[in-house]
DODRENVO-867787 format. One record per residue: residue number from 0; residue in three letters; x, z, y of N, C-alpha, C in turn. Coordinates in pm, 1 decimal, m for minus. Layout:
% DODRENVO-867787
<atom marmi="NUM" bator="ALA" n_xx="X" n_zz="Z" n_yy="Y" ca_xx="X" ca_zz="Z" ca_yy="Y" c_xx="X" c_zz="Z" c_yy="Y"/>
...
% end
This chain:
% DODRENVO-867787
<atom marmi="0" bator="MET" n_xx="5606.9" n_zz="6484.5" n_yy="m308.6" ca_xx="5523.8" ca_zz="6422.0" ca_yy="m207.9" c_xx="5611.5" c_zz="6333.1" c_yy="m120.1"/>
<atom marmi="1" bator="ARG" n_xx="5565.0" n_zz="6212.4" n_yy="m92.7" ca_xx="5639.7" ca_zz="6116.3" ca_yy="m11.4" c_xx="5633.0" c_zz="6153.9" c_yy="136.3"/>
<atom marmi="2" bator="PRO" n_xx="5745.0" n_zz="6142.9" n_yy="205.9" ca_xx="5742.3" ca_zz="6165.1" ca_yy="350.3" c_xx="5655.2" c_zz="6059.4" c_yy="419.0"/>
<atom marmi="3" bator="SER" n_xx="5606.8" n_zz="6093.0" n_yy="534.8" ca_xx="5525.9" ca_zz="6002.8" ca_yy="615.1" c_xx="5594.1" c_zz="5983.1" c_yy="749.9"/>
<atom marmi="4" bator="VAL" n_xx="5612.1" n_zz="5856.4" n_yy="788.6" ca_xx="5677.9" ca_zz="5823.1" ca_yy="914.7" c_xx="5579.5" c_zz="5745.9" c_yy="1001.6"/>
<atom marmi="5" bator="LEU" n_xx="5570.3" n_zz="5785.2" n_yy="1127.5" ca_xx="5484.2" ca_zz="5720.1" ca_yy="1224.9" c_xx="5568.9" c_zz="5685.7" c_yy="1346.3"/>
<atom marmi="6" bator="MET" n_xx="5559.1" n_zz="5559.9" n_yy="1391.2" ca_xx="5633.1" ca_zz="5518.3" ca_yy="1510.1" c_xx="5536.4" c_zz="5464.4" c_yy="1613.7"/>
<atom marmi="7" bator="TYR" n_xx="5545.9" n_zz="5518.3" n_yy="1735.0" ca_xx="5471.8" ca_zz="5465.8" ca_yy="1848.7" c_xx="5561.5" c_zz="5363.4" c_yy="1917.6"/>
<atom marmi="8" bator="SER" n_xx="5505.3" n_zz="5245.2" n_yy="1944.0" ca_xx="5584.5" ca_zz="5136.4" ca_yy="2001.0" c_xx="5494.7" c_zz="5045.7" c_yy="2085.1"/>
<atom marmi="9" bator="ARG" n_xx="5555.3" n_zz="4937.6" n_yy="2135.2" ca_xx="5478.6" ca_zz="4832.2" ca_yy="2200.9" c_xx="5554.4" c_zz="4701.0" c_yy="2182.2"/>
<atom marmi="10" bator="PRO" n_xx="5483.8" n_zz="4589.5" n_yy="2187.0" ca_xx="5548.3" ca_zz="4458.9" ca_yy="2173.0" c_xx="5649.5" c_zz="4435.6" c_yy="2286.0"/>
<atom marmi="11" bator="GLY" n_xx="5756.4" n_zz="4365.8" n_yy="2252.8" ca_xx="5857.7" ca_zz="4334.2" ca_yy="2351.8" c_xx="5956.2" c_zz="4445.2" c_yy="2379.8"/>
<atom marmi="12" bator="CYS" n_xx="5950.5" n_zz="4551.5" n_yy="2303.5" ca_xx="6039.3" ca_zz="4666.4" ca_yy="2321.4" c_xx="6159.2" c_zz="4649.7" c_yy="2227.9"/>
<atom marmi="13" bator="GLY" n_xx="6275.1" n_zz="4620.6" n_yy="2285.2" ca_xx="6395.2" ca_zz="4601.7" ca_yy="2204.9" c_xx="6436.4" c_zz="4725.8" c_yy="2128.1"/>
<atom marmi="14" bator="LEU" n_xx="6422.6" n_zz="4842.2" n_yy="2191.2" ca_xx="6456.3" ca_zz="4966.4" ca_yy="2121.6" c_xx="6361.8" c_zz="4991.0" c_yy="2004.2"/>
<atom marmi="15" bator="CYS" n_xx="6236.8" n_zz="4948.8" n_yy="2019.8" ca_xx="6140.4" ca_zz="4961.2" ca_yy="1909.7" c_xx="6181.2" c_zz="4870.6" c_yy="1793.8"/>
<atom marmi="16" bator="ASP" n_xx="6227.0" n_zz="4749.0" n_yy="1826.5" ca_xx="6272.1" ca_zz="4657.1" ca_yy="1722.3" c_xx="6390.6" c_zz="4716.3" c_yy="1645.9"/>
<atom marmi="17" bator="GLU" n_xx="6484.8" n_zz="4776.0" n_yy="1718.4" ca_xx="6600.5" ca_zz="4839.2" ca_yy="1654.1" c_xx="6557.0" c_zz="4954.4" c_yy="1564.2"/>
<atom marmi="18" bator="ALA" n_xx="6467.8" n_zz="5038.8" n_yy="1614.5" ca_xx="6419.6" ca_zz="5153.1" ca_yy="1535.6" c_xx="6346.9" c_zz="5104.9" c_yy="1410.4"/>
<atom marmi="19" bator="ARG" n_xx="6265.4" n_zz="5001.5" n_yy="1424.2" ca_xx="6191.8" ca_zz="4947.7" ca_yy="1309.7" c_xx="6288.6" c_zz="4898.9" c_yy="1202.1"/>
<atom marmi="20" bator="GLU" n_xx="6395.6" n_zz="4831.6" n_yy="1242.3" ca_xx="6495.5" ca_zz="4784.0" ca_yy="1145.5" c_xx="6556.7" c_zz="4900.6" c_yy="1067.8"/>
<atom marmi="21" bator="VAL" n_xx="6591.2" n_zz="5007.9" n_yy="1138.6" ca_xx="6648.4" ca_zz="5125.8" ca_yy="1073.8" c_xx="6546.6" c_zz="5186.5" c_yy="976.8"/>
<atom marmi="22" bator="ILE" n_xx="6423.0" n_zz="5198.9" n_yy="1021.1" ca_xx="6317.7" ca_zz="5259.0" ca_yy="938.1" c_xx="6294.4" c_zz="5176.1" c_yy="812.6"/>
<atom marmi="23" bator="LEU" n_xx="6281.0" n_zz="5045.0" n_yy="828.3" ca_xx="6252.3" ca_zz="4959.8" ca_yy="712.6" c_xx="6370.0" c_zz="4954.8" c_yy="615.1"/>
<atom marmi="24" bator="ALA" n_xx="6492.5" n_zz="4956.9" n_yy="667.2" ca_xx="6609.7" ca_zz="4958.3" ca_yy="579.4" c_xx="6614.5" c_zz="5087.6" c_yy="497.6"/>
<atom marmi="25" bator="GLU" n_xx="6587.4" n_zz="5200.0" n_yy="562.9" ca_xx="6587.9" ca_zz="5328.2" ca_yy="490.5" c_xx="6470.4" c_zz="5335.2" c_yy="393.9"/>
<atom marmi="26" bator="ARG" n_xx="6358.1" n_zz="5278.2" n_yy="432.4" ca_xx="6240.8" ca_zz="5278.1" ca_yy="344.4" c_xx="6270.6" c_zz="5202.4" c_yy="215.1"/>
<atom marmi="27" bator="ALA" n_xx="6348.7" n_zz="5095.0" n_yy="223.9" ca_xx="6385.3" ca_zz="5018.6" ca_yy="104.6" c_xx="6471.3" c_zz="5102.9" c_yy="9.6"/>
<atom marmi="28" bator="ARG" n_xx="6549.5" n_zz="5194.5" n_yy="65.6" ca_xx="6635.3" ca_zz="5280.5" ca_yy="m16.6" c_xx="6561.8" c_zz="5404.7" c_yy="m65.6"/>
<atom marmi="29" bator="THR" n_xx="6484.6" n_zz="5465.1" n_yy="19.9" ca_xx="6428.8" ca_zz="5597.5" ca_yy="m5.8" c_xx="6283.2" c_zz="5594.0" c_yy="m51.3"/>
<atom marmi="30" bator="GLY" n_xx="6201.4" n_zz="5515.3" n_yy="15.4" ca_xx="6059.0" ca_zz="5510.9" ca_yy="m15.9" c_xx="5982.2" c_zz="5619.4" c_yy="57.2"/>
<atom marmi="31" bator="PHE" n_xx="5902.4" n_zz="5580.8" n_yy="153.6" ca_xx="5815.3" ca_zz="5672.8" ca_yy="226.9" c_xx="5705.3" c_zz="5590.4" c_yy="289.2"/>
<atom marmi="32" bator="ASP" n_xx="5599.7" n_zz="5656.7" n_yy="331.3" ca_xx="5489.0" ca_zz="5589.4" ca_yy="397.9" c_xx="5527.7" c_zz="5563.3" c_yy="542.8"/>
<atom marmi="33" bator="PHE" n_xx="5493.6" n_zz="5445.0" n_yy="593.0" ca_xx="5528.8" ca_zz="5407.8" ca_yy="730.1" c_xx="5409.7" c_zz="5344.7" c_yy="799.3"/>
<atom marmi="34" bator="GLU" n_xx="5382.0" n_zz="5392.7" n_yy="919.7" ca_xx="5277.3" ca_zz="5336.4" ca_yy="1003.5" c_xx="5333.9" c_zz="5319.5" c_yy="1143.4"/>
<atom marmi="35" bator="GLU" n_xx="5297.6" n_zz="5208.2" n_yy="1207.0" ca_xx="5340.5" ca_zz="5183.0" ca_yy="1344.3" c_xx="5216.7" c_zz="5164.5" c_yy="1430.0"/>
<atom marmi="36" bator="ILE" n_xx="5214.9" n_zz="5231.3" n_yy="1544.2" ca_xx="5100.6" ca_zz="5222.1" ca_yy="1635.2" c_xx="5147.3" c_zz="5163.2" c_yy="1766.9"/>
<atom marmi="37" bator="ASP" n_xx="5082.7" n_zz="5053.4" n_yy="1806.5" ca_xx="5107.0" ca_zz="4988.1" ca_yy="1934.8" c_xx="5028.7" c_zz="5064.9" c_yy="2040.7"/>
<atom marmi="38" bator="ILE" n_xx="5099.1" n_zz="5122.1" n_yy="2137.5" ca_xx="5032.9" ca_zz="5204.3" ca_yy="2238.8" c_xx="4975.9" c_zz="5122.3" c_yy="2354.0"/>
<atom marmi="39" bator="SER" n_xx="4999.7" n_zz="4991.7" n_yy="2354.2" ca_xx="4953.8" ca_zz="4905.7" ca_yy="2463.0" c_xx="4803.5" c_zz="4918.2" c_yy="2483.9"/>
<atom marmi="40" bator="GLY" n_xx="4764.5" n_zz="4948.1" n_yy="2605.9" ca_xx="4623.6" ca_zz="4955.6" ca_yy="2641.2" c_xx="4552.2" c_zz="5082.0" c_yy="2595.8"/>
<atom marmi="41" bator="LEU" n_xx="4622.5" n_zz="5173.0" n_yy="2533.0" ca_xx="4562.4" ca_zz="5299.5" ca_yy="2490.4" c_xx="4608.9" c_zz="5406.9" c_yy="2588.4"/>
<atom marmi="42" bator="ASP" n_xx="4525.3" n_zz="5434.6" n_yy="2687.7" ca_xx="4565.3" ca_zz="5517.5" ca_yy="2801.1" c_xx="4629.0" c_zz="5650.7" c_yy="2762.8"/>
<atom marmi="43" bator="ALA" n_xx="4568.6" n_zz="5722.4" n_yy="2671.7" ca_xx="4621.4" ca_zz="5854.1" ca_yy="2634.6" c_xx="4760.6" c_zz="5841.6" c_yy="2572.5"/>
<atom marmi="44" bator="LEU" n_xx="4778.8" n_zz="5742.1" n_yy="2485.1" ca_xx="4909.4" ca_zz="5723.4" ca_yy="2422.1" c_xx="5012.0" c_zz="5669.9" c_yy="2521.3"/>
<atom marmi="45" bator="GLU" n_xx="4970.4" n_zz="5580.6" n_yy="2610.0" ca_xx="5060.8" ca_zz="5530.4" ca_yy="2715.1" c_xx="5110.1" c_zz="5646.0" c_yy="2802.0"/>
<atom marmi="46" bator="LEU" n_xx="5020.5" n_zz="5735.4" n_yy="2837.2" ca_xx="5056.4" ca_zz="5850.0" ca_yy="2920.5" c_xx="5154.6" c_zz="5942.1" c_yy="2847.6"/>
<atom marmi="47" bator="GLU" n_xx="5129.7" n_zz="5968.0" n_yy="2720.1" ca_xx="5214.2" ca_zz="6060.7" ca_yy="2645.5" c_xx="5348.8" c_zz="6001.0" c_yy="2603.6"/>
<atom marmi="48" bator="TYR" n_xx="5348.1" n_zz="5873.8" n_yy="2562.8" ca_xx="5468.5" ca_zz="5815.9" ca_yy="2503.7" c_xx="5528.9" c_zz="5699.4" c_yy="2582.3"/>
<atom marmi="49" bator="GLY" n_xx="5460.7" n_zz="5650.5" n_yy="2683.8" ca_xx="5496.7" ca_zz="5526.7" ca_yy="2752.2" c_xx="5643.0" c_zz="5507.1" c_yy="2786.2"/>
<atom marmi="50" bator="ILE" n_xx="5706.6" n_zz="5604.0" n_yy="2851.3" ca_xx="5846.4" ca_zz="5584.9" ca_yy="2891.3" c_xx="5944.8" c_zz="5634.3" c_yy="2786.0"/>
<atom marmi="51" bator="ARG" n_xx="5893.5" n_zz="5690.2" n_yy="2676.2" ca_xx="5982.3" ca_zz="5745.9" ca_yy="2573.0" c_xx="5989.3" c_zz="5661.1" c_yy="2447.6"/>
<atom marmi="52" bator="ILE" n_xx="5915.2" n_zz="5550.2" n_yy="2441.5" ca_xx="5911.0" ca_zz="5473.3" ca_yy="2317.2" c_xx="6045.4" c_zz="5410.7" c_yy="2285.8"/>
<atom marmi="53" bator="PRO" n_xx="6075.8" n_zz="5392.3" n_yy="2160.2" ca_xx="5994.3" ca_zz="5433.4" ca_yy="2047.2" c_xx="5998.8" c_zz="5584.3" c_yy="2025.0"/>
<atom marmi="54" bator="VAL" n_xx="5887.9" n_zz="5637.0" n_yy="1981.6" ca_xx="5880.2" ca_zz="5777.4" ca_yy="1942.5" c_xx="5848.7" c_zz="5778.3" c_yy="1792.9"/>
<atom marmi="55" bator="VAL" n_xx="5928.8" n_zz="5851.2" n_yy="1716.4" ca_xx="5914.5" ca_zz="5852.2" ca_yy="1570.7" c_xx="5884.9" c_zz="5994.1" c_yy="1523.5"/>
<atom marmi="56" bator="LEU" n_xx="5778.8" n_zz="6005.7" n_yy="1445.0" ca_xx="5740.4" ca_zz="6132.4" ca_yy="1385.2" c_xx="5766.0" c_zz="6125.6" c_yy="1235.6"/>
<atom marmi="57" bator="VAL" n_xx="5815.0" n_zz="6233.0" n_yy="1179.1" ca_xx="5833.3" ca_zz="6245.3" ca_yy="1034.8" c_xx="5748.2" c_zz="6363.0" c_yy="989.1"/>
<atom marmi="58" bator="ASP" n_xx="5656.3" n_zz="6334.6" n_yy="900.4" ca_xx="5562.2" ca_zz="6435.6" ca_yy="850.8" c_xx="5492.5" c_zz="6508.7" c_yy="966.2"/>
<atom marmi="59" bator="GLY" n_xx="5452.0" n_zz="6431.0" n_yy="1066.9" ca_xx="5376.0" ca_zz="6485.4" ca_yy="1178.8" c_xx="5456.8" c_zz="6553.6" c_yy="1286.6"/>
<atom marmi="60" bator="GLN" n_xx="5586.2" n_zz="6563.5" n_yy="1268.0" ca_xx="5672.4" ca_zz="6631.6" ca_yy="1365.7" c_xx="5754.0" c_zz="6527.0" c_yy="1441.8"/>
<atom marmi="61" bator="GLU" n_xx="5747.8" n_zz="6533.4" n_yy="1575.0" ca_xx="5824.6" ca_zz="6440.1" ca_yy="1657.0" c_xx="5974.2" c_zz="6466.9" c_yy="1636.7"/>
<atom marmi="62" bator="ARG" n_xx="6046.0" n_zz="6363.7" n_yy="1591.0" ca_xx="6187.5" ca_zz="6380.4" ca_yy="1558.7" c_xx="6279.9" c_zz="6296.6" c_yy="1646.2"/>
<atom marmi="63" bator="PHE" n_xx="6232.8" n_zz="6179.9" n_yy="1691.7" ca_xx="6318.5" ca_zz="6089.2" ca_yy="1767.5" c_xx="6240.3" c_zz="6024.6" c_yy="1880.5"/>
<atom marmi="64" bator="GLU" n_xx="6309.4" n_zz="6000.4" n_yy="1990.1" ca_xx="6252.3" ca_zz="5923.2" ca_yy="2100.0" c_xx="6363.4" c_zz="5838.3" c_yy="2159.9"/>
<atom marmi="65" bator="VAL" n_xx="6326.6" n_zz="5722.1" n_yy="2207.9" ca_xx="6414.0" ca_zz="5622.6" ca_yy="2270.1" c_xx="6514.6" c_zz="5564.5" c_yy="2170.0"/>
<atom marmi="66" bator="ARG" n_xx="6600.4" n_zz="5644.4" n_yy="2113.4" ca_xx="6699.8" ca_zz="5597.2" ca_yy="2015.7" c_xx="6677.4" c_zz="5666.4" c_yy="1881.5"/>
<atom marmi="67" bator="LEU" n_xx="6692.9" n_zz="5588.5" n_yy="1775.4" ca_xx="6678.1" ca_zz="5642.1" ca_yy="1640.3" c_xx="6815.0" c_zz="5640.9" c_yy="1574.3"/>
<atom marmi="68" bator="ASP" n_xx="6869.8" n_zz="5757.7" n_yy="1549.1" ca_xx="6999.7" ca_zz="5768.8" ca_yy="1483.5" c_xx="6980.9" c_zz="5746.6" c_yy="1333.7"/>
<atom marmi="69" bator="PRO" n_xx="7043.8" n_zz="5641.8" n_yy="1276.7" ca_xx="7020.6" ca_zz="5610.3" ca_yy="1135.3" c_xx="7055.1" c_zz="5724.4" c_yy="1039.9"/>
<atom marmi="70" bator="ALA" n_xx="7166.6" n_zz="5792.2" n_yy="1061.0" ca_xx="7205.6" ca_zz="5900.0" ca_yy="970.0" c_xx="7109.2" c_zz="6017.8" c_yy="980.2"/>
<atom marmi="71" bator="ALA" n_xx="7070.4" n_zz="6054.3" n_yy="1100.0" ca_xx="6976.4" ca_zz="6165.1" ca_yy="1117.7" c_xx="6839.8" c_zz="6129.9" c_yy="1061.4"/>
<atom marmi="72" bator="PHE" n_xx="6799.9" n_zz="6004.2" n_yy="1077.5" ca_xx="6671.7" ca_zz="5960.8" ca_yy="1021.1" c_xx="6675.4" c_zz="5968.2" c_yy="868.6"/>
<atom marmi="73" bator="ALA" n_xx="6784.2" n_zz="5921.0" n_yy="808.5" ca_xx="6796.7" ca_zz="5925.2" ca_yy="663.0" c_xx="6785.2" c_zz="6067.4" c_yy="612.0"/>
<atom marmi="74" bator="ARG" n_xx="6850.5" n_zz="6160.5" n_yy="679.7" ca_xx="6840.5" ca_zz="6301.9" ca_yy="639.4" c_xx="6697.6" c_zz="6354.4" c_yy="652.8"/>
<atom marmi="75" bator="ALA" n_xx="6626.5" n_zz="6306.7" n_yy="753.6" ca_xx="6490.3" ca_zz="6355.5" ca_yy="778.4" c_xx="6391.3" c_zz="6309.3" c_yy="672.8"/>
<atom marmi="76" bator="VAL" n_xx="6415.8" n_zz="6195.4" n_yy="609.8" ca_xx="6317.9" ca_zz="6142.9" ca_yy="515.1" c_xx="6358.9" c_zz="6156.6" c_yy="368.6"/>
<atom marmi="77" bator="ARG" n_xx="6482.1" n_zz="6194.9" n_yy="344.6" ca_xx="6526.2" ca_zz="6211.3" ca_yy="204.8" c_xx="6487.6" c_zz="6348.6" c_yy="153.3"/>
<atom marmi="78" bator="PRO" n_xx="6447.0" n_zz="6353.0" n_yy="25.6" ca_xx="6406.3" ca_zz="6481.0" ca_yy="m32.0" c_xx="6522.0" c_zz="6579.1" c_yy="m45.3"/>
% end
């Protein structure tokens, strides 16, 4: 079964751009499902994730916030 990665972000977030680059680079090597959700204007998500973005979940479990460590991310999504 392929891992599933979800990232909460917003436009103009430099840390989100960095995390996305790491995710997409690893996805090219490993292969997993990836979805990104823009929390802008979504009150519940802004309240939960607003100051912590990017927040990255792997298989539904919150694994990273603010900074995405490439090596730790690779370990989280590799079988």
